[in-house]
C-alpha positions in Angstrom: 73.4 106.2 77.8 72.6 106.8 81.3 71.7 110.1 82.7 73.3 111.7 85.6 70.4 110.9 87.7 70.9 107.3 86.8 74.4 107.0 87.5 73.7 108.4 90.9 71.0 105.9 91.3 73.2 103.3 90.3 76.4 104.2 92.7 73.8 103.5 95.5 73.4 100.2 94.8 77.1 99.0 95.8 77.8 96.8 92.9 82.0 95.8 93.3 83.5 96.3 96.5 86.7 97.4 94.4 85.8 101.5 94.1 88.2 101.2 90.7 87.8 97.6 88.7 89.6 97.5 85.4 88.8 94.7 83.0 90.5 94.3 80.0 91.3 97.7 79.3 93.2 98.3 75.8 93.3 101.7 74.0 94.3 102.7 70.8 95.1 106.0 69.0 95.6 106.7 65.2 98.3 108.7 64.7 99.1 110.0 61.0 98.3 106.6 59.7 99.7 104.3 62.1 97.9 102.7 65.0 99.5 103.0 68.4 98.5 100.4 70.9 98.7 102.6 74.4 97.3 100.0 76.8 97.2 96.2 76.0 94.7 94.8 78.3 94.7 96.0 81.7 93.0 94.2 84.3 93.2 95.6 88.3 91.4 96.7 91.3 91.7 99.6 93.7 89.9 99.3 96.7 88.5 102.2 99.1 91.2 103.6 101.0 94.1 102.5 99.2 96.9 104.9 98.0 98.4 103.7 94.6 101.4 104.8 93.1 101.9 104.5 89.2 105.2 104.8 87.8 106.4 104.2 84.4 108.8 105.5 81.6 107.3 107.9 79.1 105.0 106.0 76.7 104.6 103.2 78.8 100.9 103.7 79.3 100.6 105.1 82.9 99.2 108.4 81.3 96.7 107.1 79.2 95.8 104.7 82.0 94.7 107.9 84.5 92.9 109.4 81.7 90.7 106.4 81.7 90.6 106.4 85.5 89.7 110.1 85.6 87.2 109.7 83.1 89.0 112.1 80.5 88.9 109.4 77.9 87.0 106.2 76.8 88.6 102.6 76.0 88.6 101.2 72.6 87.4 98.1 74.6 87.1 96.7 78.0 85.2 97.9 81.1 86.0 100.2 83.8 84.0 100.3 87.0 84.2 103.1 88.9 82.4 102.4 92.7 80.9 99.7 90.7 79.2 101.3 87.9 80.4 100.7 84.6 81.2 104.3 83.0 83.5 103.0 80.1 80.5 103.9 77.4 79.0 106.8 78.9 78.8 109.9 76.6 80.9 113.1 77.5 78.1 114.8 79.4 77.9 112.0 81.8 81.1 111.9 82.2 81.8 115.6 82.8 79.3 115.0 85.8 81.3 112.2 87.0 84.4 114.0 87.2 82.7 117.0 88.9 80.9 114.7 91.6 83.2 111.6 92.3 86.7 112.3 91.3 89.0 115.1 92.3 92.1 116.0 90.3 95.6 117.5 91.2 98.3 118.5 88.0 101.8 119.3 87.9 100.8 122.5 87.1 98.8 123.7 89.5 96.6 125.6 87.2 95.1 128.4 89.2 93.8 131.5 87.9 95.7 134.6 88.2 93.4 136.9 89.2 91.1 134.8 91.4 91.9 134.2 95.3 93.1 130.8 96.6 89.0 130.6 97.8 87.8 131.6 94.6 90.1 129.0 93.0 89.3 126.6 95.6 85.3 127.2 95.0 85.3 126.9 91.2 84.1 123.1 91.0 81.1 124.1 92.9 79.8 126.0 90.4 78.4 123.2 88.5 77.0 121.7 91.7 73.9 124.1 92.3 75.1 125.2 95.6 74.1 128.5 97.3 76.7 130.8 97.7 76.9 130.3 101.6 77.5 126.5 101.1 80.3 127.1 98.2 82.2 129.5 100.4 81.7 127.0 103.2 83.2 124.0 101.4 86.0 126.1 100.0 87.3 127.3 103.4 86.8 123.6 105.0 88.8 122.3 102.2 91.9 125.2 102.5 91.8 124.1 106.7 92.5 120.8 105.6 95.4 121.6 103.3 96.5 124.4 106.2 96.0 127.0 104.2 93.5 129.1 106.3 95.4 132.0 106.7 96.0 132.3 103.0 92.4 132.2 101.9 92.4 135.6 100.3 95.8 135.6 98.7 96.3 135.5 95.0 98.7 132.6 93.5 101.5 135.3 92.7 101.6 136.1 96.7 101.8 132.4 97.1 104.9 129.8 96.9 104.8 126.5 94.5 104.2 124.5 97.5 101.3 126.7 98.9 99.7 127.1 94.9 99.7 123.3 94.9 98.0 123.3 98.3 95.4 125.4 96.9 94.9 122.8 94.0 94.8 119.7 96.5 92.0 121.9 97.8 90.2 122.6 95.0 90.1 119.0 94.2 88.1 118.1 97.7 86.1 120.7 97.4 83.1 118.4 96.3 84.5 115.4 98.4 85.5 113.3 95.6 85.5 109.5 96.1 88.8 109.5 94.2 91.8 111.7 94.1 93.9 111.4 91.2 97.2 113.0 91.2 99.3 113.1 87.9 103.0 114.4 89.1 101.9 116.3 91.6 105.5 117.2 93.1 107.3 117.6 89.4 107.0 121.2 90.5 108.6 121.3 93.7 111.7 121.4 95.3 112.3 117.9 97.6 111.1 119.6 101.1 107.9 120.7 99.7 107.4 117.6 98.2 107.4 115.9 100.8 105.2 118.0 102.3 102.6 117.4 99.8 103.0 113.9 100.6 102.4 114.5 104.5 98.9 116.1 103.0 98.2 112.9 101.1 99.2 110.4 103.7 97.3 112.3 106.0 94.0 112.5 103.6 94.8 108.7 103.0 94.7 108.1 106.8 91.2 109.4 106.7 89.9 107.3 104.3 90.3 109.1 101.0 91.4 106.7 98.3 94.2 108.3 96.1 95.7 107.3 92.9 99.0 109.1 92.0 101.2 109.3 88.7 104.9 109.9 89.4 108.3 109.3 87.9 110.5 109.5 91.2 110.8 106.5 93.5 111.2 108.4 96.5 107.5 109.9 95.9 106.3 106.5 95.2 107.3 105.2 98.5 104.9 107.2 100.3 102.3 105.2 99.0 100.7 102.1 100.0 100.9 100.3 96.7 102.9 100.5 93.7 102.1 99.7 89.8 105.0 99.8 87.4 103.6 100.0 83.7 105.6 99.1 80.7 104.5 98.6 76.5 100.9 99.1 77.8 100.9 96.6 80.6 101.1 96.4 83.9 104.6 94.4 84.7 104.7 94.7 88.8 102.2 95.2 91.1 103.3 95.1 95.1 102.9 97.1 98.3 105.4 99.0 99.9 107.1 96.8 102.3 108.6 99.8 104.5 106.3 103.1 104.1 107.9 105.9 105.4 105.6 108.6 107.2 106.5 112.0 105.5 105.7 114.1 108.5 108.9 111.7 110.1 110.9 112.3 106.9 110.2 116.0 107.3 112.1 116.0 110.4 115.3 114.9 109.0 115.6 117.3 106.2 116.8 120.6 106.4 114.6 123.9 105.8 115.3 126.2 103.2 117.1 128.4 105.3 119.5 125.8 106.3 
């Protein structure tokens, strides 16, 4: 197994032009004596700067695929190249290093520590990066500014709305400057207007070059991405660009505010 230092060295060599490359990925789960074939030979490339939405019914394989992309699990067979490096066979310790340094995660549940301020929640991933306190706080402050929460950095989750809490979660995902942002149903707990506000943040981040992969079951959320993948029965059944991609900022101007 490669060490974390070897992984960093390999990543600097370039490799594939795709930031994500999946080659014939299969994933089996053994459940109570039955074998479930969750992924059935998935192959695709995602290039730097893309914004990809993944859709599919429950049991379609989309969540399993995202777990593999996020280095939260390993494929039964096949290869997964992240920034040109085959990470599909790495051990758990190296995968944890990859998650911390290369990937940012945003989930449906905000997963914030209740007794910790927005700034302190955002700082958490830097604890594993051997940064001094000053640099850690600077990174967290900058990340909160990127999501428009400079004036809320010393507030606790209970003092913030759901949308503000999700912004903190996004800032936390950005604090280590990841190569890829992975978002799993990030608007699932939010009202319609707040959901579009979150998509406005994602579009802005993508405009600045961040690669984003988002899982959603909502077609009106997927339309803000540049490309849509549809999973069914463990395979990608559709893969198409969004022809008329709306800008979230423009959509917000036509939506009523919560006071209306």
